[in-house]
C-alpha positions in Angstrom: -53.7 -15.5 -2.3 -53.8 -13.2 0.7 -49.9 -14.2 1.6 -49.2 -13.8 -2.3 -50.2 -10.4 -2.1 -48.5 -9.8 1.3 -45.3 -11.0 -0.6 -45.8 -9.1 -3.7 -46.2 -6.2 -1.9 -43.1 -6.7 0.2 -41.3 -7.4 -2.7 -42.4 -4.3 -4.1 -41.4 -2.2 -1.3 -37.9 -4.0 -1.4 -37.4 -2.9 -4.8 -38.9 0.4 -4.5 -36.2 1.1 -1.6 -33.4 -0.1 -3.3 -34.0 1.8 -6.3 -34.3 4.8 -3.9 -31.1 3.7 -2.5 -29.6 3.5 -5.8 -30.8 7.2 -6.8 -28.8 8.7 -3.4 -25.7 7.1 -4.8 -23.7 8.9 -7.1 -22.6 6.5 -10.5 -19.3 7.3 -10.7 -16.3 7.1 -8.2 -13.0 8.4 -8.6 -10.3 6.2 -7.1 -6.5 6.9 -6.1 -3.8 3.9 -5.8 -0.3 3.7 -7.4 -0.5 2.4 -10.6 1.1 -1.0 -12.1 0.3 -4.6 -10.5 -0.8 -3.4 -7.3 -3.8 -1.3 -8.8 -4.5 -3.8 -11.3 -4.9 -6.4 -8.7 -7.3 -4.1 -6.8 -9.4 -3.8 -10.1 -9.6 -7.4 -10.4 -10.4 -8.5 -7.1 -12.5 -5.4 -6.0 -13.5 -3.1 -8.6 -14.4 -6.0 -11.3 -16.8 -8.0 -9.2 -18.4 -4.7 -7.7 -19.0 -3.5 -10.9 -20.8 -6.5 -12.2 -23.3 -6.0 -9.3 -24.1 -2.4 -9.5 -24.4 -1.9 -13.4 -24.4 1.9 -14.5 -21.4 2.3 -12.2 -18.4 3.8 -13.4 -15.3 3.8 -11.7 -12.0 6.2 -13.1 -8.5 5.7 -11.4 -6.0 8.1 -10.3 -2.2 7.0 -9.8 -1.4 10.0 -7.3 -1.1 8.0 -4.0 2.7 9.0 -3.6 1.2 12.5 -3.6 -1.8 11.8 -2.0 -1.5 14.0 1.0 -0.1 17.1 -0.6 -2.9 16.9 -3.0 -5.5 16.2 -0.6 -4.1 19.4 1.1 -4.2 21.6 -2.0 -8.0 20.4 -3.3 -9.3 20.9 0.8 -7.8 24.6 0.2 -9.2 25.3 -3.0 -12.9 23.7 -1.7 -13.0 21.0 -4.7 -12.4 17.5 -3.5 -12.5 15.0 -6.7 -11.4 12.3 -5.0 -13.5 9.9 -3.7 -11.5 6.9 -2.1 -7.7 7.2 -1.7 -4.8 4.3 -0.9 -2.7 5.3 1.5 0.1 4.1 3.7 -0.5 3.8 7.2 1.7 6.9 8.5 -0.4 9.0 5.5 -4.0 8.1 6.8 -2.7 9.3 10.1 -1.5 12.8 8.8 -4.4 13.4 7.0 -7.2 12.4 9.7 -5.0 14.4 12.4 -5.6 17.6 10.0 -9.1 16.7 9.4 -8.7 15.6 5.5 -9.9 12.6 5.8 -13.4 11.0 7.1 -13.3 9.1 10.5 -14.7 5.6 10.2 -16.4 3.5 12.6 -14.9 -0.1 11.7 -18.0 -2.2 13.0 -20.4 -0.1 10.8 -18.8 1.3 8.0 -16.9 -2.2 7.3 -18.1 -5.8 6.7 -18.4 -8.3 9.7 -16.2 -11.6 8.9 -18.3 -14.7 7.6 -18.7 -16.4 10.9 -20.0 -13.0 12.4 -16.8 -11.7 13.8 -17.1 -8.2 13.9 -14.4 -6.1 11.6 -12.8 -4.2 14.6 -11.7 -7.8 16.0 -10.9 -9.1 12.8 -8.4 -6.4 11.7 -7.5 -5.7 15.3 -3.9 -3.8 15.8 -3.8 -3.1 12.2 -6.6 -0.4 12.8 -4.1 2.4 13.4 -6.1 5.2 12.7 -9.6 6.3 13.2 -10.0 7.0 9.4 -7.9 4.1 7.9 -9.9 0.8 6.6 -6.2 -1.4 5.7 -6.2 -3.6 3.1 -2.6 -5.2 2.7 0.7 -5.7 4.8 3.3 -5.3 2.4 7.1 -4.8 2.5 9.8 -2.5 0.7 12.4 -4.5 -0.1 15.1 -4.9 -3.0 15.3 -7.0 -6.2 18.6 -7.3 -7.7 19.7 -8.3 -11.5 21.3 -11.7 -11.1 23.1 -11.6 -14.1 24.7 -8.6 -12.8 25.9 -9.2 -9.4 28.6 -11.7 -10.4 29.2 -15.1 -8.5 28.0 -14.0 -5.2 24.1 -12.5 -4.7 23.7 -10.2 -2.1 21.9 -11.3 0.9 22.8 -8.4 3.5 20.9 -5.0 3.1 24.0 -3.4 3.6 25.0 -4.5 -0.3 23.2 -1.4 -1.1 26.1 0.5 0.1 28.7 -1.7 -0.9 29.7 -0.2 -4.5 33.3 -2.3 -4.7 31.0 -5.6 -4.3 28.2 -4.6 -6.3 29.2 -1.7 -8.5 26.6 -0.1 -10.6 23.6 2.4 -10.2 21.0 1.9 -7.4 17.3 2.5 -7.3 15.9 4.1 -4.2 13.2 5.9 -3.5 12.8 9.8 -3.9 11.8 9.6 -0.1 13.2 9.6 3.3 11.3 7.0 4.9 13.4 3.8 4.7 16.4 5.4 3.0 17.2 6.8 6.3 16.4 3.8 8.5 18.6 1.2 6.2 21.3 4.0 6.1 21.5 4.2 10.3 21.8 0.7 10.4 24.2 0.0 7.4 26.3 2.7 9.6 26.3 0.5 12.6 23.5 1.7 14.6 21.2 -1.1 16.5 17.8 -1.7 14.9 16.3 -1.2 18.5 17.8 2.4 18.3 17.1 3.7 15.1 14.4 6.3 15.9 15.8 7.4 18.6 19.2 8.0 17.1 16.9 9.4 13.3 14.7 11.6 16.2 18.1 13.9 16.7 19.8 16.0 14.2 23.0 14.6 14.8 21.4 11.5 13.6 20.0 12.7 10.6 23.1 14.1 9.7 24.9 10.7 10.1 21.7 9.1 7.7 22.3 11.6 4.8 26.1 11.0 5.4 26.0 7.1 4.9 23.8 7.9 1.6 26.1 10.4 0.3 28.6 7.4 -0.2 26.3 6.2 -3.0 24.4 9.3 -4.0 26.2 9.7 -7.4 25.1 6.5 -8.1 21.3 6.5 -7.2 18.3 6.4 -9.6 15.5 8.0 -7.6 12.3 6.7 -7.7 8.3 7.6 -6.9 5.9 5.3 -8.7 6.5 1.3 -7.8 6.6 0.1 -10.9 9.8 2.3 -11.6 12.5 -0.2 -10.4 10.8 -3.5 -11.7 11.6 -1.5 -15.0 14.7 -0.4 -14.7 15.9 -3.8 -13.7 14.4 -5.5 -16.4 16.3 -2.8 -18.9 19.7 -3.7 -16.6 19.7 0.4 -15.7 20.4 -0.7 -12.7 22.1 -3.4 -10.6 19.7 -3.4 -7.2 16.7 -1.4 -6.3 14.3 -0.9 -4.0 10.3 -1.5 -4.2 7.2 -3.0 -3.1 7.8 -6.7 -2.9 4.6 -7.5 -4.9 6.1 -5.3 -7.5 9.2 -7.5 -7.6 7.1 -10.7 -7.7 5.5 -9.7 -10.5 8.6 -9.1 -12.5 9.6 -12.4 -11.4 7.0 -14.8 -11.7 5.1 -13.6 -14.3 7.6 -11.9 -16.3 10.4 -14.3 -15.9 12.7 -11.3 -15.0 16.1 -12.2 -14.3 15.8 -10.5 -10.8 16.3 -12.4 -7.7 14.6 -10.9 -4.0 17.0 -9.7 -1.3 14.3 -9.9 1.8 16.9 -8.8 4.6 16.0 -5.8 6.4 12.2 -5.6 4.8 10.5 -2.7 5.8 7.1 -3.8 6.9 3.7 -1.3 6.3 0.7 -1.2 5.8 -1.7 0.1 2.8 -5.6 1.0 3.0 -8.1 3.3 1.9 -9.1 6.3 3.4 -12.6 8.4 2.2 -11.9 12.3 1.8 -13.5 14.3 4.1 -16.8 16.3 3.3 -17.7 14.4 0.4 -21.4 15.5 -1.0 -23.9 12.7 0.2 -24.4 11.1 -3.2 -20.5 10.5 -3.2 -20.3 9.6 0.0 -23.2 7.3 0.2 -21.3 5.3 -3.3 -17.6 5.3 -1.8 -19.2 3.8 1.6 -21.1 1.4 -0.1 -17.9 0.1 -2.5 -15.6 0.5 0.8 -17.7 -2.2 2.9 -17.6 -4.5 -0.2 -14.1 -4.0 -1.1 -12.6 -4.6 2.4 -14.8 -7.8 3.3 -12.9 -11.0 3.6 -13.5 -12.6 0.6 -12.2 -9.5 -1.4 -9.2 -9.4 0.6 -8.4 -12.9 0.2 -9.0 -12.3 -3.6 -6.5 -9.5 -3.9 -3.9 -12.4 -2.8 -4.8 -14.3 -6.4 -2.7 -11.7 -8.1 -0.2 -10.1 -5.6 2.0 -10.8 -2.9 0.5 -9.1 -0.3 -0.5 -10.4 2.8 -4.1 -9.7 3.5 -5.2 -7.3 6.2 -8.1 -9.3 7.6 -7.3 -12.4 10.0 -10.0 -14.4 8.2 -9.0 -13.9 4.6 -5.7 -15.4 5.4 -7.2 -19.3 5.3 -8.3 -18.3 2.1 -5.0 -17.5 0.4 -4.6 -20.0 -2.1 -3.0 -20.0 -5.7 -1.9 -17.4 -8.1 -5.4 -16.9 -10.4 -3.0 -17.5 -13.7 0.1 -19.2 -12.5 -1.4 -21.8 -10.2 1.5 -21.4 -8.0 1.0 -21.4 -4.0 1.0 -17.6 -2.9 2.1 -18.1 0.6 5.9 -18.5 0.3 5.9 -15.2 -1.6 4.4 -13.2 1.1 7.0 -11.0 2.9 5.3 -12.5 6.6 6.3 -16.2 5.2 9.0 -17.1 7.9 11.3 -18.2 5.1 11.3 -14.3 4.4 10.8 -12.6 7.3 14.0 -14.0 9.3 15.6 -9.9 9.7 12.6 -7.4 9.3 12.5 -3.5 9.9 9.4 -2.8 11.8 8.3 0.3 10.1 7.3 2.8 12.7 4.3 4.8 10.9 3.4 6.7 14.3 6.8 8.2 14.6 6.7 9.1 10.3 3.2 10.6 10.7 5.0 12.8 13.4 8.2 13.9 11.7 7.6 13.2 8.3 7.1 17.0 7.2 10.5 18.1 8.8 12.3 14.9 7.4 11.1 15.6 4.0 12.3 19.0 4.2 15.6 18.1 5.3 15.9 15.4 2.5 14.9 17.3 -0.4 17.3 20.0 0.6 20.2 17.0 0.8 19.1 15.9 -2.7 19.2 19.3 -3.8 23.0 19.7 -3.1 
């Protein structure tokens, strides 16, 4: 009887403590991402199971990740940060961290251990590229093309985007200098190893923009990753850049007549940042969600819905088949050896240092 009373008292204390924690946590979160199939994969892998385990919590999505840096700057200046967790590319996480707009994280405290007890800092390893960054995926920006609009010879070389004679028609390119400048220099004869040294000079910038000038009047500029697959599906462009997972969705899930051009795919990282100086209750909720959403199983689960490689080493062996199609996902990952013969390693540190300047020059060029 004494033992039973002790157990009941302990249980009551545990329940009370849990209730107190719950009361200290906000019941609403605004998550920021990129929309489309990528955001859908996050919702299925992270949000749905979290909400099931936390009744009463609600999540609102904002699809503004492409403007995350500018919008967080404006929110901070206005003293009204309405976002709780923001999905950004690695270079943007560095800029936000440097400007004090994102909270510093301790990987081994704020992120979950691997199932075998390996600390998060070891499990994520070199992908922890910023003190404010919780990595989710390895992805690539690459090209899709309409298989019925490229003639008898499908493109296999990245420089096909600049070959209007062999492949006439509109191209879709992201409305930013990143990747476009590197591809332009590469296709103008600059060695991969010299791209960033060249781009770091005024002459190199002019060289890249001059190459882009050769196709400028045939470019449809996009800002959301879902745009290129739709443009391809509608036949409005013959080829276009976007994130490899968006193309996978169009090809494997929607059976669109689209092929993948993996040559010079640009490897990058995507992950979460927590806006700095959140109120205590919102911070408590988002940190609870962040630990859950970046654990080994959740990152592996995301790969059931989209062809992005999970950022944790412990997640990789758990990647299996597509949740609905039943196809093996590994061959559709950008890191698969068959797809990674000639890759461009995007230098997020270089862009973190040079993005604002290159953005200004690129926008000025666009306006001409």
